[in-house]
C-alpha positions as CSV (number, residue, x, y, z in Angstrom):
1,X,-11.2,-4.1,-63.2
2,X,-13.0,-0.5,-63.6
3,X,-15.6,-1.0,-61.2
4,X,-12.7,-2.5,-58.5
5,X,-10.8,0.0,-58.4
6,X,-14.0,2.4,-58.1
7,X,-15.3,0.7,-54.7
8,X,-11.3,1.0,-53.5
9,X,-11.6,4.0,-54.4
10,X,-14.6,4.9,-53.0
11,X,-13.8,2.9,-49.6
12,X,-10.3,4.8,-49.3
13,X,-12.3,7.9,-49.8
14,X,-14.9,6.9,-47.1
15,X,-12.0,5.8,-45.2
16,X,-10.3,9.6,-45.0
17,X,-14.0,11.4,-44.1
18,X,-14.5,9.5,-41.7
19,X,-10.7,9.6,-39.4
20,X,-11.8,13.7,-40.9
21,X,-14.7,14.0,-38.6
22,X,-12.4,12.6,-35.1
23,X,-10.3,14.7,-35.8
24,X,-12.9,17.4,-36.2
25,X,-15.4,15.9,-33.3
26,X,-11.6,15.9,-31.7
27,X,-10.9,19.4,-31.9
28,X,-14.0,20.6,-30.7
29,X,-14.1,18.7,-27.7
30,X,-10.5,20.4,-26.9
31,X,-11.0,23.6,-27.3
32,X,-14.8,23.5,-25.3
33,X,-11.9,21.7,-23.0
34,X,-8.9,24.8,-22.9
35,X,-12.5,27.6,-22.7
36,X,-13.6,25.7,-20.2
37,X,-9.8,25.5,-18.2
38,X,-10.3,29.8,-19.1
39,X,-13.5,30.1,-17.4
40,X,-13.1,28.4,-14.6
41,X,-10.7,29.9,-13.2
42,X,-9.2,32.9,-11.9
43,X,-5.8,34.4,-13.6
44,X,-4.7,37.3,-12.2
45,X,-1.1,37.5,-13.5
46,X,-2.9,36.9,-17.2
47,X,-1.0,33.4,-17.2
48,X,-3.1,32.5,-19.8
49,X,-3.1,35.3,-22.8
50,X,-1.4,33.1,-24.4
51,X,-5.4,31.6,-25.2
52,X,-7.1,33.5,-27.9
53,X,-9.5,31.6,-28.8
54,X,-9.6,33.1,-32.5
55,X,-6.6,31.9,-33.2
56,X,-6.7,28.2,-35.3
57,X,-3.8,26.2,-33.5
58,X,-4.6,25.9,-29.9
59,X,-2.2,24.0,-30.1
60,X,0.2,26.8,-29.7
61,X,-1.4,28.4,-26.5
62,X,1.1,29.0,-23.6
63,X,1.0,24.9,-21.6
64,X,-0.5,22.4,-24.2
65,X,0.9,19.6,-26.0
66,X,-0.6,18.7,-28.9
67,X,-0.2,14.9,-30.4
68,X,0.3,16.9,-33.7
69,X,-0.5,20.2,-34.3
70,X,-2.2,20.3,-36.8
71,X,-5.4,17.8,-35.0
72,X,-5.9,20.6,-31.8
73,X,-6.1,17.3,-29.7
74,X,-4.3,18.3,-27.0
75,X,-2.0,15.0,-25.3
76,X,-0.4,17.3,-22.3
77,X,-1.5,20.6,-20.1
78,X,1.6,21.7,-17.8
79,X,0.0,25.6,-15.8
80,X,2.8,24.8,-13.2
81,X,3.2,28.6,-10.9
82,X,1.0,30.1,-13.2
83,X,-0.4,31.8,-10.3
84,X,-4.4,30.1,-11.0
85,X,-7.2,30.3,-8.5
86,X,-10.3,27.8,-8.1
87,X,-11.5,24.6,-7.9
88,X,-10.4,21.5,-10.2
89,X,-11.5,22.5,-13.2
90,X,-13.9,19.6,-14.0
91,X,-13.7,20.7,-18.0
92,X,-11.0,18.9,-18.5
93,X,-12.6,15.6,-19.0
94,X,-13.0,17.2,-22.7
95,X,-9.6,17.3,-23.4
96,X,-10.1,13.7,-24.5
97,X,-6.7,12.0,-24.9
98,X,-4.9,13.8,-22.2
99,X,-2.6,11.9,-21.1
100,X,-0.4,14.6,-18.8
101,X,-1.4,17.2,-16.0
102,X,0.3,19.9,-14.1
103,X,-1.5,21.9,-12.7
104,X,1.2,22.4,-9.5
105,X,2.2,25.5,-8.3
106,X,-1.0,27.4,-8.1
107,X,-3.5,28.5,-5.2
108,X,-6.6,25.5,-6.5
109,X,-8.4,24.7,-3.6
110,X,-11.5,21.9,-2.4
111,X,-11.0,18.1,-2.6
112,X,-9.6,16.4,-5.9
113,X,-12.5,15.3,-7.6
114,X,-14.9,11.7,-6.2
115,X,-14.5,10.5,-10.0
116,X,-10.5,11.4,-11.5
117,X,-10.6,8.4,-13.3
118,X,-13.2,8.7,-15.1
119,X,-12.1,12.6,-16.0
120,X,-8.9,11.6,-16.4
121,X,-9.0,8.3,-18.0
122,X,-6.2,8.4,-19.6
123,X,-3.3,10.0,-17.5
124,X,0.2,9.1,-17.1
125,X,0.7,11.8,-14.9
126,X,-1.3,13.5,-12.6
127,X,0.6,16.3,-11.3
128,X,-1.6,17.8,-8.1
129,X,1.6,19.1,-5.8
130,X,1.9,22.7,-4.2
131,X,-1.8,24.2,-3.7
132,X,-4.0,23.9,-0.8
133,X,-6.3,20.9,-2.2
134,X,-8.1,19.3,0.7
135,X,-10.7,16.2,2.1
136,X,-9.3,12.9,1.6
137,X,-7.5,11.7,-0.8
138,X,-11.0,9.7,-3.6
139,X,-10.3,6.5,-3.3
140,X,-10.7,6.1,-7.7
141,X,-7.0,7.5,-8.5
142,X,-7.1,4.3,-7.5
143,X,-8.2,3.4,-10.9
144,X,-6.0,5.4,-12.9
145,X,-4.2,2.2,-14.1
146,X,-1.6,4.1,-17.1
147,X,-0.4,6.6,-13.9
148,X,3.1,6.4,-14.1
149,X,3.4,9.7,-11.7
150,X,1.5,11.0,-9.5
151,X,2.3,13.7,-6.8
152,X,-0.2,14.8,-4.5
153,X,2.5,16.9,-2.0
154,X,2.4,19.6,-0.5
155,X,-1.7,19.9,0.2
156,X,-4.0,19.9,3.2
157,X,-5.0,16.4,2.1
158,X,-6.2,14.5,4.8
159,X,-7.4,10.9,6.3
160,X,-5.3,7.5,4.8
161,X,-4.2,7.4,1.7
162,X,-6.8,4.7,-0.3
163,X,-4.9,1.1,-0.3
164,X,-5.3,1.0,-3.8
165,X,-3.1,3.4,-4.6
166,X,-0.1,0.6,-4.1
167,X,-1.8,-1.3,-6.3
168,X,-1.2,0.8,-9.5
169,X,1.1,-1.6,-11.9
170,X,2.7,1.2,-14.0
171,X,3.8,3.8,-10.9
172,X,6.7,5.0,-10.6
173,X,6.6,7.6,-9.0
174,X,5.0,9.5,-6.0
175,X,4.2,11.9,-3.1
176,X,2.5,12.8,-0.3
177,X,4.6,15.0,1.9
178,X,3.8,17.6,3.2
179,X,0.2,16.7,3.8
180,X,-2.1,15.8,7.2
181,X,-2.3,12.0,6.8
182,X,-2.8,9.0,9.2
183,X,-3.1,5.7,9.5
184,X,-1.1,2.6,7.8
185,X,1.0,3.2,4.2
186,X,-0.6,0.6,1.9
187,X,2.4,-1.8,-0.1
188,X,3.4,-0.4,-2.6
189,X,4.5,-2.2,-6.0
190,X,6.9,-0.2,-7.3
191,X,10.3,0.1,-4.8
192,X,10.9,2.8,-5.8
193,X,8.6,5.0,-3.1
194,X,10.8,5.8,0.1
195,X,10.2,6.5,3.0
196,X,10.9,10.4,1.6
197,X,7.0,10.7,-0.3
198,X,5.4,9.8,3.1
199,X,7.9,12.8,5.3
200,X,6.3,15.6,7.2
201,X,3.4,13.4,7.4
202,X,3.6,12.1,11.7
203,X,0.9,10.3,11.5
204,X,1.6,7.2,8.2
205,X,3.2,4.8,10.3
206,X,4.2,1.6,8.6
207,X,7.2,0.4,5.8
208,X,8.5,2.4,4.4
209,X,8.1,4.8,8.3
210,X,7.9,3.5,11.3
211,X,6.0,0.3,12.7
212,X,2.2,1.1,13.5
213,X,2.4,-0.2,17.2
214,X,4.8,3.1,17.4
215,X,3.0,4.8,16.9
216,X,0.0,7.3,16.8
217,X,-3.0,6.0,19.0
218,X,-0.2,6.1,21.7
219,X,0.7,9.4,21.4
220,X,-3.4,10.6,22.1
221,X,-4.7,8.3,24.4
222,X,-3.4,8.1,27.8
223,X,-1.6,4.4,29.1
224,X,-3.0,4.4,32.3
225,X,-6.1,5.4,31.3
226,X,-6.3,2.5,28.6
227,X,-5.2,0.4,31.2
228,X,-8.3,1.3,33.7
229,X,-10.6,1.4,31.7
230,X,-9.1,-2.2,30.4
231,X,-9.4,-3.2,34.2
232,X,-13.0,-2.0,33.8
233,X,-14.1,-3.8,31.0
234,X,-12.9,-6.8,32.5
235,X,-14.9,-6.5,36.0
236,X,-18.5,-5.6,34.2
237,X,-18.0,-8.6,32.2
238,X,-17.0,-11.2,34.6
239,X,-20.0,-8.9,36.5
240,X,-22.3,-9.7,33.2
241,X,-21.1,-12.6,33.0
242,X,-21.4,-13.5,36.9
243,X,-25.2,-12.4,36.2
244,X,-26.2,-14.3,33.8
245,X,-25.1,-17.7,35.6
246,X,-27.4,-16.8,38.2
247,X,-30.4,-16.2,35.5
248,X,-29.6,-19.5,35.0
249,X,-30.4,-21.0,37.8
250,X,-32.2,-19.4,39.5
251,X,-34.3,-22.5,41.4
252,X,-30.8,-22.7,42.9
253,X,-30.1,-18.9,44.5
254,X,-33.4,-18.2,44.9
255,X,-33.1,-21.2,47.8
256,X,-30.0,-20.2,49.0
257,X,-30.8,-16.5,49.4
258,X,-34.3,-17.9,51.8
259,X,-32.0,-20.1,53.9
260,X,-29.8,-17.4,54.6
261,X,-32.7,-14.9,55.2
262,X,-34.4,-17.5,58.1
263,X,-30.3,-18.3,59.5
264,X,-31.0,-14.0,60.2
265,X,-34.2,-14.6,61.4
266,X,-33.7,-17.9,64.1
267,X,-30.5,-15.9,64.9
268,X,-32.2,-12.1,65.1
269,X,-35.4,-14.1,67.5
270,X,-32.7,-16.1,69.9
271,X,-34.5,-18.7,67.9
272,X,-32.3,-22.3,69.7
273,X,-34.5,-25.0,68.3
274,X,-37.2,-26.1,65.4
275,X,-37.0,-26.8,61.7
276,X,-37.8,-24.7,58.7
277,X,-41.1,-25.7,59.2
278,X,-41.4,-23.5,62.1
279,X,-41.4,-20.7,60.8
280,X,-45.2,-19.0,59.3
281,X,-45.7,-19.1,55.8
282,X,-45.8,-14.8,55.4
283,X,-41.7,-15.1,56.5
284,X,-41.5,-17.4,53.8
285,X,-44.1,-14.8,51.9
286,X,-41.7,-11.9,52.7
287,X,-38.4,-13.2,52.3
288,X,-39.9,-14.7,48.3
289,X,-40.8,-11.5,47.5
290,X,-38.1,-9.2,48.7
291,X,-35.9,-11.4,45.6
292,X,-38.4,-10.8,43.5
293,X,-38.5,-7.5,43.9
294,X,-34.6,-7.4,43.8
295,X,-34.1,-9.4,40.8
């Protein structure tokens, strides 16, 4: 009985030790995460002054929320309107329990990381609005399966909206307004996503916006030029088909051209009688050579 109780006690202690080790590892990783953020971003207004890493708890830092204050496991980072300058801080990947990230209202630039779904594996809220992010929207955002809120408005993003975003099952709030996006709007599961989510992107089309057939193509292509090009294309196609047909039946084509040249020679020399055999073989050879030269 004593042995059994001892084994239970030993197992309990072992579980506590393992869980404590995991917490310590998570704490170190999250501390490194916040250190890398602070080091990678320029902070002209000293908005991150409270991030003093000599303290035991990072959960008291401004803009940081933790699962539990004594565990140092960051669940959310909110640095909106901090005046921060720089590119997207990739060190955020070390906050392994992060579910919310709000970097809106800063001066962040460059592209959104192409592996954003790896950096933010469990993100439910991602707000990168009111910055100067540029380039295309990475299709990898479509792999953020837990995301509920995605705000990318008021940036310098361009290109098309990745179709994968429309298939995100939990997405309820989406805003991509005031960018330079083009092409068709993906179909979304959520009915809460309205035309306002895509505002001030004149080159976007499709529901809930205007139809794509009345959109950007006719603004950039002159209709008269398009019609001319269409007609020329058909003429070229007809000519190619005709040439191919001639090459398909070369004997008939040669006989017709030879007969035409014979008739011209007769008329020119005022021939009134005779047949094709009366023409010298020399004339026929010349005609065939000329014909082959033309082909």
